[in-house]
C-alpha positions as CSV (number, residue, x, y, z in Angstrom):
1,M,-28.1,18.6,2.3
2,D,-24.7,18.5,1.4
3,R,-23.0,19.7,-2.1
4,R,-22.8,16.1,-3.6
5,D,-26.3,15.4,-2.5
6,F,-28.1,18.6,-3.7
7,L,-26.4,17.9,-7.5
8,M,-27.5,14.0,-7.3
9,S,-31.2,15.1,-6.5
10,S,-31.1,17.9,-9.0
11,A,-29.6,15.9,-11.7
12,A,-32.7,13.4,-10.6
13,V,-35.8,16.0,-11.3
14,A,-33.8,17.5,-14.3
15,L,-34.2,14.0,-15.8
16,A,-38.1,13.4,-14.4
17,G,-39.2,16.9,-16.0
18,S,-37.4,16.5,-19.2
19,A,-40.2,15.2,-21.9
20,A,-37.3,15.1,-24.7
21,T,-34.9,12.8,-22.4
22,P,-35.3,9.4,-23.1
23,V,-35.8,6.7,-20.4
24,L,-33.2,3.8,-19.8
25,A,-35.2,0.7,-20.1
26,T,-32.6,-1.5,-18.4
27,P,-29.9,-0.2,-16.0
28,P,-26.5,-0.1,-16.9
29,A,-24.6,-3.3,-16.7
30,D,-21.8,-1.7,-15.1
31,P,-23.7,1.4,-12.4
32,L,-20.3,2.8,-11.1
33,N,-18.4,2.9,-14.6
34,P,-19.7,4.6,-17.3
35,P,-19.9,2.7,-20.7
36,G,-18.3,3.5,-24.3
37,I,-15.6,6.6,-23.1
38,K,-12.1,6.7,-21.7
39,V,-11.5,7.5,-18.5
40,A,-7.8,7.2,-18.1
41,G,-7.6,3.7,-17.1
42,I,-9.5,4.5,-13.9
43,R,-12.4,2.0,-12.7
44,M,-14.5,2.4,-9.3
45,L,-15.3,-1.2,-7.8
46,P,-17.5,-2.6,-5.1
47,V,-16.2,-4.3,-2.1
48,R,-17.1,-5.0,1.2
49,R,-20.3,-6.8,-0.3
50,G,-21.4,-4.0,-2.4
51,K,-21.6,-1.7,0.1
52,Y,-18.2,0.7,-0.8
53,Q,-16.4,1.8,-3.7
54,V,-12.7,1.8,-4.3
55,W,-10.7,3.6,-6.8
56,T,-8.3,1.4,-9.2
57,K,-6.2,2.6,-12.7
58,T,-4.7,0.7,-14.9
59,I,-1.8,2.0,-16.8
60,G,0.1,0.7,-19.8
61,D,-0.5,-2.7,-21.5
62,G,1.4,-5.9,-21.8
63,P,1.3,-9.7,-20.7
64,I,2.5,-9.2,-17.1
65,K,0.3,-7.4,-15.3
66,V,1.3,-5.9,-11.8
67,L,-1.6,-5.0,-9.1
68,L,0.2,-2.3,-6.6
69,L,-0.5,-2.4,-2.9
70,H,0.4,0.8,-1.2
71,G,1.4,0.7,2.5
72,G,0.6,2.4,5.9
73,P,-2.0,1.0,6.7
74,A,-4.2,4.0,5.1
75,A,-1.8,5.7,2.9
76,T,-2.4,6.0,-0.8
77,H,-1.0,5.0,-4.4
78,D,0.6,8.6,-4.9
79,Y,3.7,7.7,-3.4
80,L,4.1,5.1,-6.1
81,E,3.7,7.0,-9.0
82,A,7.4,6.7,-9.4
83,F,6.1,3.3,-11.1
84,E,5.0,4.8,-14.2
85,S,8.0,5.6,-15.1
86,F,9.4,2.2,-15.3
87,L,6.8,-0.2,-15.9
88,P,4.8,0.8,-18.7
89,P,7.7,1.6,-20.9
90,A,9.2,-1.5,-20.3
91,G,5.7,-3.3,-21.4
92,I,4.5,-4.0,-18.3
93,Q,1.0,-3.3,-17.1
94,M,0.6,-1.7,-13.7
95,I,-2.5,-1.2,-11.7
96,Y,-3.1,1.4,-8.8
97,Y,-5.8,0.7,-6.2
98,D,-6.9,3.1,-3.0
99,Q,-7.3,0.6,-0.1
100,L,-11.2,1.4,1.5
101,G,-10.6,4.6,3.7
102,C,-8.0,5.5,1.6
103,G,-7.4,8.6,-1.0
104,N,-9.7,8.5,-4.0
105,S,-11.9,5.4,-2.6
106,D,-14.8,5.9,-0.3
107,I,-13.7,6.8,3.5
108,P,-16.5,5.2,5.7
109,D,-16.4,6.1,9.3
110,D,-16.4,2.5,11.1
111,P,-13.8,1.5,12.6
112,S,-15.3,-2.5,12.3
113,L,-14.2,-2.2,8.8
114,W,-10.0,-1.7,9.8
115,T,-9.2,-4.7,10.1
116,L,-6.7,-7.5,8.3
117,P,-9.3,-10.3,6.9
118,G,-11.6,-7.1,5.5
119,F,-8.6,-5.7,3.7
120,L,-7.8,-9.3,2.5
121,G,-11.4,-9.9,1.7
122,E,-11.6,-6.5,-0.2
123,L,-8.5,-7.6,-2.1
124,E,-10.1,-10.5,-3.5
125,E,-13.0,-8.4,-4.6
126,V,-10.7,-6.0,-6.6
127,R,-8.9,-9.0,-8.0
128,Q,-12.4,-10.4,-9.2
129,G,-13.6,-7.3,-10.1
130,L,-10.8,-6.4,-12.6
131,G,-10.8,-9.6,-13.7
132,L,-7.2,-10.4,-12.7
133,D,-5.5,-13.7,-12.8
134,Q,-1.8,-15.3,-13.2
135,F,-1.3,-11.8,-12.3
136,V,2.0,-10.2,-10.3
137,L,1.4,-8.8,-7.1
138,F,3.5,-5.9,-5.7
139,G,3.2,-5.0,-1.9
140,H,5.1,-2.4,0.0
141,S,5.3,-2.0,3.8
142,W,1.9,-2.9,5.1
143,G,1.0,-3.7,1.4
144,G,3.6,-6.0,1.5
145,L,2.3,-7.9,4.8
146,L,-1.4,-7.6,3.0
147,G,0.2,-9.6,0.3
148,I,1.8,-12.2,2.3
149,E,-1.8,-12.8,3.3
150,Y,-3.0,-13.1,-0.1
151,A,-0.2,-15.4,-1.2
152,L,-1.0,-17.8,2.2
153,N,-5.2,-17.4,0.8
154,Y,-5.2,-17.2,-2.7
155,Q,-1.8,-18.3,-4.1
156,Q,-3.9,-19.9,-7.4
157,H,-4.3,-16.7,-8.9
158,L,-0.6,-15.4,-8.7
159,R,2.0,-15.2,-11.2
160,G,4.6,-13.7,-8.9
161,L,4.5,-12.2,-5.5
162,I,6.7,-8.7,-4.8
163,I,7.2,-8.1,-1.0
164,S,8.9,-4.8,-0.7
165,N,10.3,-3.3,2.8
166,M,8.3,-5.3,4.8
167,A,9.5,-8.1,7.1
168,A,7.3,-11.2,7.9
169,G,6.3,-10.5,11.3
170,V,6.3,-7.7,13.7
171,K,8.3,-8.7,16.3
172,A,11.5,-8.2,13.8
173,V,9.8,-4.6,12.6
174,L,9.9,-3.4,16.3
175,K,13.5,-4.8,16.7
176,H,15.4,-3.2,14.2
177,T,13.0,0.1,14.6
178,Q,14.5,-0.1,18.3
179,E,18.3,-0.4,16.9
180,I,17.4,2.8,14.3
181,K,16.5,4.7,17.5
182,D,20.6,4.7,18.0
183,W,20.9,7.1,15.4
184,L,20.0,9.6,16.9
185,P,22.3,11.8,19.1
186,P,22.5,11.3,23.0
187,A,20.4,14.4,24.0
188,E,17.5,13.4,21.9
189,R,17.6,9.6,22.5
190,K,17.2,10.6,25.9
191,R,14.4,12.9,25.3
192,L,12.5,9.8,23.1
193,D,12.8,7.2,25.7
194,E,11.0,9.9,28.3
195,L,8.2,10.3,26.1
196,E,7.8,6.8,25.1
197,A,8.2,5.5,28.8
198,K,5.5,8.2,29.6
199,Q,3.5,7.2,26.3
200,D,3.5,10.8,25.5
201,Y,3.0,10.6,21.8
202,D,1.5,13.4,21.1
203,N,4.2,15.6,22.5
204,P,5.6,18.2,20.2
205,D,8.9,16.8,20.9
206,Y,7.9,13.2,20.5
207,H,7.0,14.3,16.5
208,R,10.0,16.6,16.0
209,I,12.4,13.5,17.1
210,V,10.6,10.8,15.2
211,E,9.6,12.8,12.3
212,G,11.9,15.4,12.1
213,I,14.9,13.4,12.8
214,L,14.1,9.9,12.1
215,Y,12.0,9.8,9.5
216,P,14.1,11.8,6.8
217,Q,16.7,8.8,7.4
218,M,14.5,5.8,7.5
219,I,11.5,6.4,5.5
220,C,12.9,9.0,2.2
221,R,16.4,10.1,2.4
222,T,15.7,12.1,-0.7
223,V,16.0,16.1,0.2
224,P,13.5,17.2,-0.5
225,W,11.1,14.7,-0.6
226,P,9.1,13.9,-4.0
227,E,5.9,15.7,-4.3
228,P,4.1,12.4,-4.6
229,V,5.0,10.9,-1.2
230,T,4.1,14.3,0.8
231,R,1.2,14.3,-1.3
232,S,0.2,10.9,0.3
233,I,1.2,11.8,3.8
234,K,-1.0,14.9,3.6
235,K,-4.0,12.4,2.3
236,F,-3.2,9.8,5.5
237,N,-6.2,8.5,7.1
238,L,-4.8,8.3,11.0
239,K,-7.9,6.8,12.2
240,I,-7.3,3.7,10.1
241,Y,-3.1,3.8,11.0
242,E,-3.6,3.9,14.8
243,Q,-6.2,1.1,14.7
244,M,-4.1,-1.0,12.9
245,Q,-0.5,0.2,13.7
246,G,0.0,2.7,16.5
247,K,1.3,6.6,16.8
248,S,4.2,5.6,15.0
249,E,6.4,3.3,12.9
250,F,8.2,2.9,16.5
251,L,4.9,1.6,18.0
252,V,2.4,-1.3,16.8
253,T,-0.4,-1.3,19.7
254,G,-2.8,-1.7,16.8
255,N,-4.6,-4.8,15.8
256,L,-1.4,-5.8,13.4
257,K,1.0,-6.2,16.6
258,D,0.6,-10.1,16.9
259,W,1.1,-10.4,13.2
260,E,3.6,-13.2,12.1
261,R,4.2,-15.6,9.7
262,W,7.5,-16.6,9.4
263,D,6.8,-20.2,10.2
264,R,4.4,-20.0,7.2
265,L,6.6,-18.6,4.3
266,H,7.2,-22.2,3.1
267,E,3.7,-22.1,2.2
268,I,4.5,-19.8,-0.7
269,K,5.4,-21.4,-3.7
270,T,4.5,-19.1,-6.2
271,R,7.8,-16.9,-7.8
272,A,8.4,-14.3,-5.2
273,L,10.7,-11.6,-4.8
274,T,11.7,-9.5,-1.7
275,I,13.3,-6.3,-1.7
276,G,15.2,-5.0,1.1
277,S,17.2,-1.4,1.9
278,R,20.3,-0.5,4.1
279,Y,18.2,2.4,5.7
280,D,15.1,0.9,6.0
281,E,12.9,0.0,9.3
282,M,12.8,-3.0,8.0
283,D,16.3,-5.0,8.9
284,P,17.9,-5.9,5.4
285,A,19.4,-9.2,6.4
286,D,15.4,-9.7,7.3
287,M,14.2,-9.4,3.8
288,L,16.9,-11.4,2.4
289,K,16.3,-14.7,4.7
290,M,12.4,-14.2,4.0
291,A,13.8,-15.2,0.2
292,T,15.3,-17.9,1.5
293,L,12.0,-19.3,3.2
294,M,9.9,-19.7,0.4
295,P,10.7,-22.3,-1.9
296,N,10.8,-20.4,-5.6
297,A,12.0,-16.8,-4.2
298,Q,15.1,-14.5,-4.2
299,G,15.8,-10.9,-2.7
300,F,18.1,-8.3,-3.1
301,V,18.9,-5.1,-0.8
302,C,19.4,-1.5,-1.9
303,P,22.5,-0.3,-1.1
304,N,21.5,3.6,-0.8
305,G,17.8,3.2,-0.1
306,S,15.5,3.4,3.2
307,H,11.8,2.3,2.9
308,M,11.0,3.9,0.0
309,A,14.2,2.8,-2.1
310,M,11.9,3.6,-5.5
311,W,12.7,7.0,-4.7
312,D,15.8,7.0,-3.0
313,D,17.6,4.4,-4.7
314,Q,15.7,4.3,-7.6
315,A,17.9,3.2,-10.3
316,Y,19.1,-0.4,-8.1
317,Y,15.6,-0.6,-7.2
318,F,13.9,-0.5,-10.5
319,D,16.8,-2.3,-12.4
320,H,16.5,-5.2,-10.3
321,L,12.8,-5.4,-10.3
322,L,12.7,-5.3,-14.0
323,A,15.2,-8.2,-14.1
324,W,13.0,-10.0,-12.3
325,L,9.8,-9.0,-14.0
326,K,10.9,-9.7,-17.0
327,K,11.8,-13.4,-16.4
328,V,8.4,-13.9,-14.1
């Protein structure tokens, strides 16, 4: 018996053995969240037909409500904590959500759960659980991909859609990341090509080049990386990432490899915003192109940012994001 099971069983025995303890006549209306106390905006929600729980946290208040979808697949909400310094002070409510298998949510060991349809259905369960309607859906990276899918299936619930640093198809992503390899010195580029040709993705040299040289240029350019970013990376669920994405940002060998939605962007009629960055792994030209393919969209590119421009081009990112949100 693990510690959690021991504590739960001990509590049950104590309740059963105490004559002074009142017996609840009926079960609580919400079995996941205690009533009548303040819990800093945290709410656990049942998903996947009630089998699992996911963690959400609401911060601030206001008529505009923004649900944040983190990237990955299988990162956590932590790296989005920069939003706390900008949205609530502007009178905009923000809601964190750790997707199943991530962060503070349940982390089942079941590969059948890690699919795009599974996460899409889960997102709609979260919307219903939070009682959201006519809300703004923000998605960063993989979260942007999931946001596009949600808009194509549940657009009637959206007040707006924000696609941050995610192109509308995997082919475009891989084309640009291939170009980013040219940022490497010739010797390092040659070594990376050799390792990829052998599919030797666990080689220390592969990690050194990709994570040590390229990621600091294309993922986040601050030195050092902000603590919420490193905290999120430490919590990364690599089982989900490798099943859906692959071994790195330069490979998509998982079940998302054939994802393409360029030809369906015109179906997204809600107000939309696309955000790109000069040094991002997504081609900034693609991010602007996406805005032209949705009938009610606009886009901008952060001139000094990378994939996490909410950190490394923060003022530009949030100035333009807030200006759009205030008009949505």
